[in-house]
C-alpha distance (Angstrom), angle and dihedral (degrees) to the residues before:
residue distance angle dihedral
M1 . . .
C2 3.78 . .
E3 3.76 138.9 .
I4 3.81 130.3 -156.1
E5 3.85 127.8 -144.5
K6 3.84 113.6 173.0
N7 3.86 102.3 -65.8
L8 3.82 96.3 -7.7
L9 3.69 126.9 100.7
Y10 3.78 111.6 -163.2
L11 3.85 117.2 -161.7
K12 3.84 125.0 -169.8
N13 3.88 99.0 -111.4
A14 3.81 102.6 16.5
E15 3.68 140.6 74.2
P16 3.76 114.2 -95.4
I17 3.78 115.7 -86.7
V18 3.80 113.0 -129.1
F19 3.85 124.5 -149.4
E20 3.65 129.1 -168.5
H21 3.76 91.1 -123.1
D22 3.82 135.2 36.7
I23 3.75 118.6 -85.5
K24 3.80 114.9 -110.1
D25 3.78 97.1 -174.4
A26 3.68 146.9 -14.7
L27 3.76 135.9 -159.6
V28 3.82 128.7 -159.6
I29 3.81 111.5 -155.2
N30 3.74 123.2 166.2
G31 3.81 95.2 -25.6
V32 3.82 93.3 -45.6
I33 3.77 120.6 114.9
V34 3.94 114.6 -154.0
V35 3.67 114.0 -167.7
L36 3.92 125.6 -161.5
L37 3.79 114.6 -159.2
N38 3.83 121.0 -146.7
I39 3.83 106.1 -126.1
P40 3.81 114.8 -152.6
P41 3.74 117.3 -130.8
Q42 3.81 93.2 -108.8
A43 3.82 95.6 52.2
R44 3.81 127.5 78.4
N45 3.87 115.3 -143.9
N46 3.82 118.4 135.8
L47 3.85 92.3 169.6
N48 3.79 95.5 68.3
V49 3.73 102.2 139.1
Y50 3.78 125.5 86.8
A51 3.72 138.7 174.3
F52 3.95 134.7 -145.9
D53 3.71 139.1 169.4
V54 3.73 118.6 -111.9
N55 3.94 88.0 -95.5
G56 3.80 90.6 61.6
D57 3.82 94.0 -105.2
F58 3.79 110.3 150.1
F59 3.81 115.5 -115.0
W60 3.80 106.6 173.5
R61 3.82 150.7 -40.4
I62 3.80 120.7 -130.0
K63 3.68 112.1 -87.1
P64 3.77 122.7 -126.9
T65 3.78 115.1 -100.5
D66 3.79 135.3 179.7
L67 3.92 112.0 -91.3
Y68 3.72 126.7 -144.4
Q69 3.84 90.2 -132.5
K70 3.77 112.6 54.3
S71 3.82 104.7 -130.0
K72 3.81 134.1 132.2
D73 3.94 90.8 -140.6
C74 3.71 112.8 61.9
P75 3.77 111.1 129.6
Y76 3.76 120.4 178.5
I77 3.93 106.7 -99.9
G78 3.90 101.8 177.4
I79 3.64 139.4 43.7
A80 3.88 132.4 -173.5
K81 3.83 141.1 165.0
L82 3.76 111.0 -109.9
R83 3.79 104.0 172.9
D84 3.81 136.2 -15.6
N85 3.95 94.4 -70.1
T86 3.78 101.8 15.9
I87 3.79 136.4 80.9
T88 3.79 133.9 -176.3
L89 3.76 123.1 -133.0
T90 3.84 123.5 -163.1
N91 3.82 121.3 -160.2
W92 3.85 136.8 -164.8
C93 3.74 90.7 -101.3
D94 3.84 102.7 64.1
T95 3.91 95.6 -97.2
V96 3.86 121.8 130.0
I97 3.78 115.4 -171.5
T98 3.73 132.8 -171.5
V99 3.72 116.2 -139.9
D100 3.82 132.8 -167.4
I101 3.85 103.0 -129.4
I102 3.90 92.2 -148.6
S103 3.80 98.6 53.8
G104 3.78 102.9 18.4
D105 3.84 87.6 -129.6
I106 3.87 117.8 152.3
V107 3.81 103.7 -122.5
E108 3.78 101.0 176.3
K109 3.91 136.9 10.1
H110 3.78 127.4 -161.3
H111 3.81 136.5 -178.2
V112 3.71 115.7 -129.3
K113 3.76 133.5 179.8
């Protein structure tokens, strides 16, 4: 359904989607492609998760949220499917959020160590 090459997301019937940083991971869940970007140490981008449909139409970018650790450099580093329409995202600052893949809304937030 999709292929990844560095900062390019290739979809079957669409032009490649180009990101400013390399893609670290992508999940395809119920026709939604959720993309996690790998943010290099010298860059600042805490909103590094995007979602598209299988045709390449933009759905959402992760919304800002208060973090448990107060830092300006907290990109998301992990992504996992939780249930049919939700994923979990983990960042550098001990925060794990649950996100609805259709709306991009943050439905839960937890502090982890």
